[in-house]
Structures are given as structure tokens and as C-alpha cells.
C-alpha positions as CSV (number, residue, x, y, z in Angstrom):
1,M,0.0,0.0,0.0
2,D,1.4,3.4,-1.0
3,T,1.9,6.0,1.7
4,P,0.2,9.2,0.8
5,I,2.5,12.0,-0.2
6,Q,2.6,14.9,2.3
7,K,1.9,18.1,0.4
8,F,3.2,21.5,1.5
9,S,0.9,24.5,1.3
10,V,2.4,27.4,-0.7
11,G,1.1,30.7,-1.9
12,G,1.9,30.3,-5.6
13,L,4.3,29.6,-8.4
14,K,5.9,32.2,-10.7
15,L,7.7,31.3,-14.0
16,S,10.2,33.5,-15.9
17,A,10.4,34.2,-19.6
18,E,13.3,32.6,-21.4
19,L,16.6,33.7,-19.9
20,V,20.4,33.2,-20.4
21,Q,22.5,32.3,-17.4
22,I,26.0,33.6,-16.9
23,Q,28.2,31.6,-14.6
24,L,31.0,33.8,-13.3
25,F,34.2,31.9,-12.4
26,P,36.6,32.7,-9.6
27,N,39.7,34.7,-10.3
28,T,38.0,37.0,-12.8
29,P,40.6,39.7,-13.6
30,V,38.2,42.5,-12.6
31,P,35.8,42.8,-9.6
32,L,32.3,41.5,-10.3
33,N,30.8,44.9,-9.6
34,E,32.7,46.2,-12.6
35,I,31.3,43.5,-14.8
36,F,27.8,44.3,-13.5
37,R,28.5,48.0,-14.2
38,L,29.6,47.2,-17.8
39,L,26.4,45.3,-18.4
40,S,24.3,48.1,-16.8
41,D,26.0,50.6,-19.1
42,Q,24.6,48.6,-22.1
43,Q,21.2,48.6,-20.4
44,I,21.3,44.9,-19.8
45,N,19.1,44.1,-16.8
46,L,20.0,41.2,-14.6
47,T,16.8,39.4,-13.5
48,G,18.6,37.4,-10.8
49,V,22.0,37.3,-9.2
50,S,23.3,34.6,-6.8
51,L,26.8,35.1,-5.5
52,E,29.1,33.1,-3.2
53,A,32.5,33.5,-1.8
54,I,35.0,30.6,-2.1
55,D,38.4,31.0,-0.6
56,G,38.0,34.8,-0.7
57,Q,37.0,34.8,-4.4
58,L,33.5,36.0,-5.3
59,T,31.8,33.8,-7.9
60,G,28.2,33.1,-8.9
61,I,25.5,33.1,-11.5
62,C,23.2,35.7,-12.9
63,C,20.4,35.7,-15.5
64,L,19.4,38.1,-18.2
65,A,16.7,38.2,-20.9
66,A,17.4,35.9,-23.8
67,E,17.3,38.8,-26.3
68,D,20.2,40.5,-24.5
69,R,22.6,37.6,-25.0
70,G,24.4,39.1,-28.0
71,R,25.1,42.4,-26.2
72,A,26.1,40.6,-23.1
73,E,28.6,38.4,-25.0
74,H,30.1,41.6,-26.5
75,V,30.5,43.2,-23.1
76,L,32.0,40.0,-21.6
77,Q,34.3,39.2,-24.5
78,P,37.4,40.7,-22.8
79,F,36.8,38.3,-19.9
80,E,36.6,35.1,-22.1
81,G,37.5,32.1,-20.0
82,F,36.2,33.6,-16.8
83,F,32.5,33.0,-17.5
84,A,30.2,30.5,-19.2
85,L,26.9,31.2,-20.9
86,R,24.0,28.8,-20.8
87,S,21.1,29.5,-23.1
88,S,17.4,28.8,-22.8
89,V,17.1,28.6,-19.0
90,G,14.0,29.6,-17.0
91,T,13.2,30.1,-13.4
92,L,10.5,28.6,-11.2
93,T,9.8,30.5,-8.0
94,I,7.8,28.9,-5.2
95,F,6.4,31.4,-2.6
96,P,6.3,31.5,0.3
97,H,8.2,28.3,1.2
98,Q,8.8,29.5,4.7
99,S,12.3,28.2,4.9
100,R,11.1,24.6,5.0
101,L,14.3,22.6,4.3
102,E,12.2,19.4,3.9
103,L,10.3,21.0,1.0
104,I,13.6,22.1,-0.7
105,G,15.0,18.6,-0.4
106,K,11.9,17.0,-1.8
107,I,11.8,19.3,-4.7
108,L,15.4,18.7,-5.6
109,S,14.8,15.0,-5.2
110,V,11.8,14.9,-7.5
111,L,13.5,17.0,-10.1
112,G,16.6,14.7,-10.0
113,R,14.5,11.6,-10.3
114,L,12.8,13.0,-13.4
115,G,16.2,14.1,-15.0
116,L,15.3,17.8,-14.8
117,P,18.5,19.8,-14.5
118,V,19.0,22.3,-11.7
119,Y,21.4,25.0,-12.9
120,G,20.9,27.3,-9.9
121,L,19.1,27.6,-6.7
122,A,18.4,30.7,-4.6
123,S,16.4,30.9,-1.4
124,S,15.2,33.5,0.9
125,H,12.7,33.2,3.8
126,A,9.8,33.8,1.5
127,S,10.8,32.3,-1.8
128,L,12.7,29.5,-3.5
129,T,13.9,30.0,-7.0
130,I,15.2,27.2,-9.2
131,T,16.9,27.7,-12.5
132,T,16.3,24.9,-15.0
133,D,16.0,24.2,-18.8
134,F,13.4,26.6,-20.2
135,R,12.1,24.0,-22.6
136,R,11.3,21.7,-19.6
137,L,9.8,24.4,-17.3
138,D,6.3,22.9,-17.6
139,E,7.7,19.5,-16.5
140,A,9.3,21.2,-13.5
141,V,6.0,22.8,-12.6
142,S,4.2,19.4,-12.8
143,A,6.9,17.8,-10.6
144,V,6.6,20.6,-8.0
145,C,2.8,20.4,-8.1
146,R,3.1,16.8,-6.9
147,L,4.5,18.2,-3.7
148,V,2.6,21.4,-3.0
149,T,-0.9,22.5,-2.5
150,L,-1.7,25.8,-4.3
151,P,-4.6,28.2,-3.4
152,E,-7.8,27.4,-5.2
153,N,-7.9,28.7,-8.8
154,H,-4.2,29.4,-8.8
155,A,-2.2,28.8,-12.0
156,P,1.5,29.5,-12.2
157,F,2.2,33.2,-13.0
158,R,3.7,33.6,-16.4
159,P,5.1,36.9,-17.7
160,E,2.8,38.5,-20.1
161,F,5.0,41.5,-20.9
162,R,8.4,42.9,-20.1
163,V,9.2,46.5,-19.3
164,K,12.5,47.7,-20.8
165,Q,14.2,50.9,-19.7
166,L,15.1,53.2,-22.6
């Protein structure tokens, strides 16, 4: 007899548009804030940034709109070898997850069992954001929905438009 799956109550799910992920390697020849400034000078908006310090070196990942990839590559060209680009990623944000480590573990486990890649993970007290393959974002939503209970009549929020600063 199967044991019923314990579901976690959450407030909702939010999905991103198609993004490009930049992985920033340690030992970049310029500080990361300078790279971020160069991207900003070209009006390239970073939709998410997750940084970590390893042995005193700052490294991490950030995401930007897919249509900004060409301009970002141009800006980053002088730093070739210190970053990697991953195309066609998307984010799935679960809110609020209320810092429940058990939920985070179960989500990562189900994504792994289904062969869904996890390219990045960011958490705050209120939300958990997972970066995965954009083409498989609906599969990731289905997997997460096996573990969570959403409010009545809730469908994952999908971006309907994007505001671009001129």
C-alpha cells in the first residue's frame, strides 16, 4: 500500500520568460561589480543574481533576458575564459516556502528523479527560485505540483509582458 505524499501549502508559483544564465568563475581579472556596471552601461538588466565567496574569491550566477545575449557576449568578450553562458534557461519560483528545508529537499529529489536539470538555486525566507531548462519548465511545474498545494484557482504566473528601460 502506497503511503500518501505529504503536500506542502504554498502561496503560488511564478515562472520566468526565457533567460540566459551567466556563470562567473573565480579569479575573474576585474571585480564582479565592474562586470555588472559594464552590463548596466549597455542597459542589460540582470533578472537574478546569486553570489558566493569561495576562498576569498567572489563567484556566482546571474540571469538576463534571452534577447540580451548578443550584447552581453560583446560586453563580456574581454573576460573570455572567466565565464560561461547557458542558453534557454528559465526560473521557477515557489512562494512562500517559509524556509522549509524538507520541501527544498523533496523538490530537488523529484527534479533529479525526473532528470530535470537544476542550474541554480536561490532561497530567501519567502521564496525558493530554481533555474532549469526553459524548454522543460512545464515539466518542472508538474513535478513541483506533486509536492505542493496551491490556493484554489491558482495557475503559475507567467510573464505577459516585459518593461524595458530606454
